[in-house]
C-alpha positions in Angstrom: -12.0 -24.5 12.4 -8.3 -22.8 12.6 -7.7 -19.7 10.6 -5.5 -19.9 8.1 -2.2 -18.6 8.9 -1.4 -15.5 6.9 1.8 -16.1 4.5 4.7 -13.5 3.9 7.4 -13.9 1.5 10.7 -12.2 2.1 13.1 -11.0 -0.8 16.8 -10.6 1.1 19.6 -11.5 0.0 21.5 -11.0 3.4 21.0 -14.4 5.0 21.8 -12.8 8.4 19.1 -10.0 8.0 16.4 -12.3 6.5 17.3 -15.2 9.2 16.2 -12.2 11.8 13.0 -11.2 10.1 12.2 -14.8 9.5 12.5 -15.5 12.9 10.6 -12.6 14.4 7.8 -12.8 11.9 7.2 -16.4 12.6 7.3 -15.7 16.4 4.1 -13.4 15.6 2.5 -16.6 14.0 3.3 -16.1 10.7 4.3 -18.7 8.0 6.9 -17.6 6.0 9.1 -18.1 2.4 12.7 -16.6 1.9 13.8 -15.9 -1.6 17.4 -15.1 -1.7 17.5 -13.5 -5.4 15.5 -11.1 -7.5 14.7 -13.8 -10.1 13.5 -16.3 -7.1 11.6 -13.9 -5.5 9.9 -12.8 -8.5 8.7 -16.3 -9.4 7.8 -17.2 -5.8 5.4 -13.5 -5.4 3.8 -14.3 -8.7 2.4 -17.6 -7.3 0.0 -15.6 -5.6 -0.2 -17.2 -2.5 1.5 -14.7 -0.1 -0.5 -12.3 2.1 2.3 -9.8 1.8 6.0 -9.5 0.1 8.6 -8.0 2.2 11.2 -6.4 -0.6 14.5 -5.4 -0.3 15.9 -3.1 -3.2 19.7 -4.3 -3.7 19.3 -8.2 -5.0 21.5 -9.8 -7.2 19.8 -11.0 -11.0 17.3 -8.6 -10.5 16.9 -5.5 -8.2 13.3 -5.0 -6.0 12.3 -2.0 -8.3 11.7 -4.4 -11.3 10.5 -6.9 -9.1 7.7 -4.3 -8.0 6.8 -3.5 -10.9 6.5 -6.8 -12.5 4.2 -8.0 -9.1 1.8 -4.5 -9.7 1.6 -5.8 -13.5 -0.4 -8.9 -12.1 -1.3 -8.6 -8.3 -2.4 -6.3 -5.9 -0.3 -8.0 -2.6 1.2 -5.4 -0.1 4.3 -4.7 -1.1 7.0 -3.3 1.7 10.3 -2.3 0.1 13.3 -2.5 2.6 16.3 -0.2 1.5 19.5 0.8 3.3 19.4 3.9 0.7 18.4 7.4 2.4 18.5 8.9 -1.5 14.4 10.4 -1.8 14.9 9.4 -5.3 14.7 6.0 -4.7 11.7 5.6 -2.2 9.6 7.8 -4.5 10.5 5.4 -7.1 9.5 2.1 -5.1 6.0 4.1 -4.3 5.5 5.4 -7.9 6.1 1.5 -9.1 3.4 0.3 -6.7 5.0 -0.3 -3.5 2.4 0.0 -0.5 5.4 1.2 1.8 9.1 1.1 2.3 10.8 1.1 5.3 14.9 2.1 5.8 17.6 -0.2 7.2 18.1 -0.5 10.2 14.6 -0.7 11.6 13.0 -2.0 14.6 11.4 -5.2 14.6 8.4 -3.6 16.4 7.6 -1.3 13.7 8.3 -3.7 10.8 5.6 -6.0 12.3 3.1 -2.9 13.1 3.5 -2.4 9.3 3.2 -6.0 8.7 -0.3 -6.1 10.2 -1.5 -2.8 9.3 -1.2 -3.8 5.8 -2.5 -7.2 5.9 -5.6 -5.7 7.8 -5.9 -2.8 5.1 -5.5 -5.9 2.3 -7.9 -7.8 3.5 -10.6 -5.0 4.0 -10.7 -4.6 7.5 -9.7 -1.1 7.5 -12.3 0.0 5.1 -14.9 -2.2 7.1 -14.2 0.1 9.8 -14.7 3.4 8.1 -18.2 2.3 6.5 -19.3 1.6 9.8 -18.3 4.9 11.2 -19.8 6.7 8.4 -23.3 5.5 6.0 -21.9 3.4 4.0 -23.3 4.5 0.2 -23.3 1.6 -2.3 -22.5 3.9 -5.2 -20.7 7.5 -4.9 -21.1 10.0 -7.7 -18.4 12.5 -8.0 -19.3 14.8 -10.9 -18.7 11.7 -13.4 -16.2 9.7 -11.1 -18.2 7.0 -9.9 -17.3 4.5 -6.7 -19.2 1.4 -6.4 -18.4 0.3 -2.5 -19.8 -2.9 -3.2 -17.6 -4.2 -6.1 -14.8 -2.1 -5.3 -14.8 -0.3 -8.9 -14.2 3.2 -9.7 -15.7 4.4 -13.4 -14.8 7.7 -15.1 -17.1 8.7 -18.0 -18.7 4.8 -18.0 -15.0 3.5 -18.3 -13.7 1.5 -15.5 -10.4 2.9 -14.2 -7.4 0.6 -13.1 -6.8 1.4 -9.2 -4.3 -0.6 -7.1 -5.9 -1.8 -3.7 -4.3 1.0 -1.9 -5.7 3.8 -4.6 -8.9 2.5 -4.3 -8.9 2.3 -0.1 -7.8 6.2 0.0 -10.2 7.4 -3.0 -13.1 5.8 -1.0 -12.4 7.0 2.3 -11.8 10.7 1.1 -15.1 10.1 -0.6 -17.3 8.7 2.3 -16.1 11.9 4.1 -16.3 14.5 1.6 -15.3 18.1 2.8 -13.4 16.7 5.4 -9.7 17.5 5.2 -6.8 15.1 6.4 -3.2 15.4 6.7 -0.7 13.0 5.8 -0.3 11.7 9.2 -4.5 11.5 9.7 -4.4 9.5 6.5 -1.2 6.9 7.3 -3.7 6.1 10.2 -7.1 5.9 8.8 -6.1 4.4 5.4 -2.7 2.9 6.1 -3.7 1.3 9.6 -0.4 3.1 11.1 -2.1 3.4 14.9 1.4 2.8 16.4 4.1 3.8 14.6 3.9 6.3 11.6 5.2 5.6 8.2 7.0 8.3 6.1 4.2 10.9 5.0 5.8 11.2 1.4 3.9 7.9 1.3 0.8 9.7 1.4 2.0 12.3 -1.0 3.4 10.0 -3.6 0.1 7.5 -3.7 -2.2 11.0 -4.1 -0.3 11.8 -7.2 -0.4 8.3 -8.7 -4.2 8.5 -8.0 -4.6 11.9 -9.4 -2.6 10.7 -12.7 -5.4 7.7 -13.1 -8.6 9.8 -12.0 -8.0 13.4 -13.0 -7.8 15.1 -16.7 -5.2 17.7 -15.3 -3.4 16.0 -12.4 -1.8 19.8 -11.7 -5.1 21.2 -11.6 -7.1 18.6 -9.8 -10.9 18.6 -10.0 -11.2 15.8 -7.4 -8.6 14.9 -4.7 -7.5 18.7 -3.5 -5.1 20.2 -1.2 -5.4 22.9 1.6 -1.6 23.5 2.0 -1.0 23.1 5.5 -4.2 21.4 6.2 -4.6 18.3 4.7 -6.3 16.3 1.3 -9.8 16.4 0.7 -12.6 15.6 -1.8 -15.2 18.8 -2.0 
């Protein structure tokens, strides 16, 4: 039986850019839909039938930040934001709203396809399974009151479930399964995000860690679980 094609939603109002992206993605065997304004893009995305969303920031009717926020309220579908902006605050905002990564235009077709493949693999659990195979796959990890269930992919703190995105969970589980080992941002982009061909921006890792700390730490500015040794990397003791 032939495997079902992965489907990607492209939310981009500039037709020439959308056409080029769609052409190159379809050449790689993906199915696609294109939305040329924010309202249509949100409606398509919330249908839940996509394996990844490529989301432009500047859109008519509704901008990419608002679309990202609304998608994250209901779905964990990977989101890569596409932006022509260079301002750091715009990139951070997208990540804080739940985007998995961002790419600044212009970008190469090869890098875009690499990031698409990596995010789809991560969302499907292939990256986590790889890590599990390399190290003993504890079903339950107890980090002094923070309980990670590797079977149900859930996290509880003081017996209450913590709501994490797929990306946040993957990062937490990876560090927990490799307790004591320190990983810099480039290593985490490779091991957790799956970027073994092209690295993303290391800011992606820092913002994701900050979001995760807000969810699991009593005091994110003095973290108990995810620590960072300056110049070396993030780790869990």
